[in-house]
N, CA, C and O atoms as a DFTB+ gen file, in Angstrom:
292 C
 N C O
     1  1      89.608      79.998     111.018
     2  2      90.104      80.074     109.670
     3  2      89.436      81.232     108.905
     4  3      90.112      82.033     108.259
     5  1      88.115      81.304     108.991
     6  2      87.393      82.381     108.325
     7  2      87.800      83.726     108.929
     8  3      87.898      84.735     108.230
     9  1      88.029      83.717     110.207
    10  2      88.430      84.936     110.908
    11  2      89.761      85.465     110.364
    12  3      89.934      86.675     110.216
    13  1      90.681      84.578     110.074
    14  2      91.979      84.954     109.525
    15  2      91.818      85.569     108.135
    16  3      92.437      86.589     107.833
    17  1      90.995      84.959     107.297
    18  2      90.757      85.497     105.959
    19  2      90.082      86.867     106.024
    20  3      90.434      87.777     105.274
    21  1      89.136      87.001     106.905
    22  2      88.435      88.269     107.060
    23  2      89.390      89.361     107.520
    24  3      89.356      90.475     106.997
    25  1      90.234      89.054     108.486
    26  2      91.211      90.019     108.980
    27  2      92.199      90.406     107.889
    28  3      92.570      91.573     107.762
    29  1      92.621      89.426     107.105
    30  2      93.543      89.696     106.000
    31  2      92.897      90.620     104.964
    32  3      93.532      91.565     104.497
    33  1      91.667      90.358     104.611
    34  2      90.962      91.205     103.642
    35  2      90.774      92.620     104.156
    36  3      90.925      93.576     103.395
    37  1      90.453      92.770     105.412
    38  2      90.282      94.103     105.994
    39  2      91.590      94.884     105.997
    40  3      91.604      96.078     105.701
    41  1      92.674      94.220     106.328
    42  2      93.972      94.888     106.329
    43  2      94.386      95.296     104.918
    44  3      94.928      96.383     104.721
    45  1      94.139      94.442     103.950
    46  2      94.466      94.781     102.563
    47  2      93.651      95.983     102.096
    48  3      94.187      96.875     101.438
    49  1      92.383      96.014     102.425
    50  2      91.522      97.124     102.033
    51  2      91.952      98.414     102.720
    52  3      91.895      99.485     102.116
    53  1      92.374      98.323     103.958
    54  2      92.782      99.512     104.705
    55  2      94.033     100.153     104.119
    56  3      94.172     101.376     104.141
    57  1      94.938      99.342     103.600
    58  2      96.179      99.891     103.067
    59  2      96.094     100.270     101.597
    60  3      96.889     101.094     101.145
    61  1      95.179      99.714     100.843
    62  2      95.072     100.060      99.428
    63  2      94.111     101.210      99.180
    64  3      94.249     101.894      98.166
    65  1      93.158     101.455     100.042
    66  2      92.180     102.532      99.835
    67  2      92.843     103.915      99.808
    68  3      92.521     104.695      98.912
    69  1      93.742     104.266     100.726
    70  2      94.374     105.587     100.651
    71  2      95.225     105.778      99.402
    72  3      95.318     106.896      98.894
    73  1      95.835     104.737      98.904
    74  2      96.643     104.832      97.693
    75  2      95.761     105.124      96.498
    76  3      96.116     105.951      95.657
    77  1      94.634     104.471      96.406
    78  2      93.721     104.694      95.293
    79  2      93.127     106.098      95.341
    80  3      92.932     106.720      94.297
    81  1      92.844     106.591      96.506
    82  2      92.246     107.919      96.647
    83  2      93.232     109.021      96.287
    84  3      92.817     110.082      95.823
    85  1      94.501     108.801      96.485
    86  2      95.500     109.830      96.221
    87  2      95.784     109.999      94.740
    88  3      96.491     110.933      94.361
    89  1      95.263     109.136      93.897
    90  2      95.544     109.223      92.476
    91  2      94.472     109.986      91.706
    92  3      94.464     109.950      90.476
    93  1      93.584     110.665      92.388
    94  2      92.549     111.455      91.725
    95  2      92.913     112.930      91.833
    96  3      93.211     113.434      92.915
    97  1      92.883     113.611      90.693
    98  2      93.210     115.028      90.668
    99  2      92.047     115.796      90.050
   100  3      91.388     115.312      89.130
   101  1      91.805     116.988      90.562
   102  2      90.747     117.866      90.071
   103  2      91.331     119.236      89.785
   104  3      92.264     119.672      90.459
   105  1      90.784     119.917      88.786
   106  2      91.135     121.306      88.517
   107  2      90.079     122.148      89.222
   108  3      88.887     122.037      88.934
   109  1      90.526     122.988      90.145
   110  2      89.602     123.790      90.948
   111  2      89.958     125.261      90.841
   112  3      91.117     125.628      90.646
   113  1      88.937     126.092      90.973
   114  2      89.121     127.537      90.918
   115  2      88.637     128.137      92.233
   116  3      87.518     127.875      92.672
   117  1      89.484     128.938      92.848
   118  2      89.122     129.618      94.092
   119  2      88.009     130.612      93.788
   120  3      88.136     131.412      92.861
   121  1      86.931     130.575      94.544
   122  2      85.769     131.434      94.282
   123  2      86.090     132.915      94.503
   124  3      85.528     133.774      93.823
   125  1      86.977     133.218      95.436
   126  2      87.288     134.616      95.743
   127  2      88.317     135.209      94.787
   128  3      88.119     136.308      94.269
   129  1      89.414     134.493      94.550
   130  2      90.507     135.049      93.747
   131  2      90.436     134.653      92.277
   132  3      91.129     135.242      91.447
   133  1      89.610     133.663      91.943
   134  2      89.465     133.122      90.585
   135  2      90.752     132.470      90.084
   136  3      90.924     132.295      88.877
   137  1      91.657     132.109      90.997
   138  2      92.904     131.454      90.634
   139  2      92.679     129.939      90.591
   140  3      92.057     129.380      91.494
   141  1      93.179     129.281      89.554
   142  2      93.019     127.840      89.403
   143  2      94.190     127.095      90.020
   144  3      95.317     127.592      90.052
   145  1      93.904     125.896      90.508
   146  2      94.941     125.030      91.063
   147  2      94.498     123.592      90.913
   148  3      93.340     123.308      90.608
   149  1      95.440     122.688      91.132
   150  2      95.151     121.262      91.064
   151  2      95.070     120.742      92.485
   152  3      95.983     120.949      93.285
   153  1      93.969     120.063      92.796
   154  2      93.736     119.548      94.142
   155  2      93.458     118.050      94.075
   156  3      93.081     117.520      93.030
   157  1      93.652     117.376      95.213
   158  2      93.422     115.933      95.264
   159  2      92.068     115.574      95.854
   160  3      91.678     114.406      95.845
   161  1      91.350     116.562      96.368
   162  2      89.995     116.328      96.885
   163  2      89.003     117.050      95.997
   164  3      89.289     118.129      95.478
   165  1      87.847     116.457      95.827
   166  2      86.807     117.083      94.995
   167  2      86.415     118.427      95.590
   168  3      86.119     118.505      96.782
   169  1      86.406     119.490      94.785
   170  2      86.025     120.818      95.284
   171  2      84.611     120.819      95.862
   172  3      83.726     120.121      95.368
   173  1      84.412     121.618      96.921
   174  2      83.133     121.628      97.632
   175  2      82.053     122.454      96.949
   176  3      80.874     122.296      97.266
   177  1      82.422     123.326      96.025
   178  2      81.440     124.139      95.321
   179  2      81.167     125.480      95.977
   180  3      80.418     126.289      95.429
   181  1      81.753     125.735      97.134
   182  2      81.571     127.006      97.824
   183  2      82.849     127.827      97.791
   184  3      82.869     128.918      97.223
   185  1      83.915     127.316      98.393
   186  2      85.193     128.024      98.383
   187  2      85.992     127.705      97.127
   188  3      86.663     128.569      96.563
   189  1      85.909     126.456      96.704
   190  2      86.609     126.019      95.493
   191  2      85.570     125.481      94.514
   192  3      84.732     124.657      94.881
   193  1      85.628     125.943      93.284
   194  2      84.688     125.516      92.252
   195  2      85.389     124.539      91.309
   196  3      86.553     124.731      90.959
   197  1      84.679     123.499      90.904
   198  2      85.218     122.495      89.992
   199  2      85.216     123.061      88.579
   200  3      84.191     123.543      88.096
   201  1      86.365     122.999      87.922
   202  2      86.481     123.473      86.545
   203  2      86.441     122.250      85.638
   204  3      87.348     121.419      85.687
   205  1      85.428     122.128      84.829
   206  2      85.344     121.029      83.885
   207  2      84.607     119.811      84.390
   208  3      84.290     118.929      83.591
   209  1      84.318     119.716      85.671
   210  2      83.561     118.600      86.240
   211  2      84.183     117.233      85.954
   212  3      83.463     116.250      85.776
   213  1      85.512     117.164      85.909
   214  2      86.179     115.894      85.617
   215  2      87.205     115.550      86.672
   216  3      87.716     116.422      87.374
   217  1      87.497     114.267      86.774
   218  2      88.562     113.762      87.629
   219  2      89.665     113.251      86.705
   220  3      89.386     112.631      85.679
   221  1      90.915     113.513      87.074
   222  2      92.038     113.087      86.256
   223  2      92.879     112.080      87.028
   224  3      93.041     112.201      88.242
   225  1      93.410     111.090      86.329
   226  2      94.188     110.043      86.980
   227  2      95.625     110.478      87.258
   228  3      96.248     109.990      88.201
   229  1      96.151     111.386      86.449
   230  2      97.519     111.855      86.671
   231  2      97.529     113.364      86.821
   232  3      96.650     114.067      86.325
   233  1      98.544     113.839      87.516
   234  2      98.681     115.280      87.709
   235  2      98.989     115.971      86.384
   236  3      98.571     117.107      86.159
   237  1      99.717     115.285      85.511
   238  2     100.041     115.853      84.197
   239  2      98.773     116.090      83.374
   240  3      98.657     117.114      82.700
   241  1      97.828     115.159      83.425
   242  2      96.554     115.335      82.712
   243  2      95.781     116.524      83.274
   244  3      95.180     117.290      82.520
   245  1      95.795     116.677      84.582
   246  2      95.095     117.789      85.216
   247  2      95.748     119.116      84.847
   248  3      95.054     120.106      84.616
   249  1      97.074     119.144      84.790
   250  2      97.776     120.375      84.397
   251  2      97.459     120.742      82.954
   252  3      97.269     121.916      82.636
   253  1      97.401     119.742      82.082
   254  2      97.076     119.986      80.682
   255  2      95.660     120.541      80.551
   256  3      95.421     121.455      79.762
   257  1      94.735     119.998      81.313
   258  2      93.351     120.468      81.277
   259  2      93.250     121.874      81.840
   260  3      92.473     122.684      81.336
   261  1      94.027     122.181      82.884
   262  2      93.994     123.516      83.465
   263  2      94.521     124.550      82.478
   264  3      93.963     125.643      82.377
   265  1      95.583     124.226      81.751
   266  2      96.131     125.153      80.762
   267  2      95.174     125.367      79.597
   268  3      95.141     126.453      79.017
   269  1      94.396     124.347      79.249
   270  2      93.467     124.449      78.133
   271  2      92.100     124.990      78.498
   272  3      91.276     125.223      77.613
   273  1      91.838     125.194      79.781
   274  2      90.525     125.659      80.228
   275  2      90.381     127.167      80.034
   276  3      91.296     127.936      80.328
   277  1      89.224     127.569      79.538
   278  2      88.968     128.992      79.333
   279  2      88.799     129.733      80.660
   280  3      89.111     130.921      80.746
   281  1      88.316     129.056      81.676
   282  2      88.085     129.675      82.981
   283  2      89.352     129.908      83.775
   284  3      89.331     130.634      84.769
   285  1      90.452     129.310      83.361
   286  2      91.700     129.408      84.121
   287  2      92.745     130.299      83.452
   288  3      93.913     130.261      83.837
   289  1      92.368     131.069      82.496
   290  2      93.364     131.927      81.812
   291  2      93.359     133.319      82.344
   292  3      94.130     134.160      81.881
């Protein structure tokens, strides 16, 4: 019985974790070209630099922040 509950919880966690991770957006600037873009993974700080040090829940919020950022103009 406990085994069934444990298996159910593991399966639920496995399918909900990727969905939650895909809802994070970052404004990043390419270190070489200085061009800004919106990415779903946190910038590494070497090739892509984080602009504003924030995570956004929607792509629209990230786009608004990118347009308002002084580093992305």
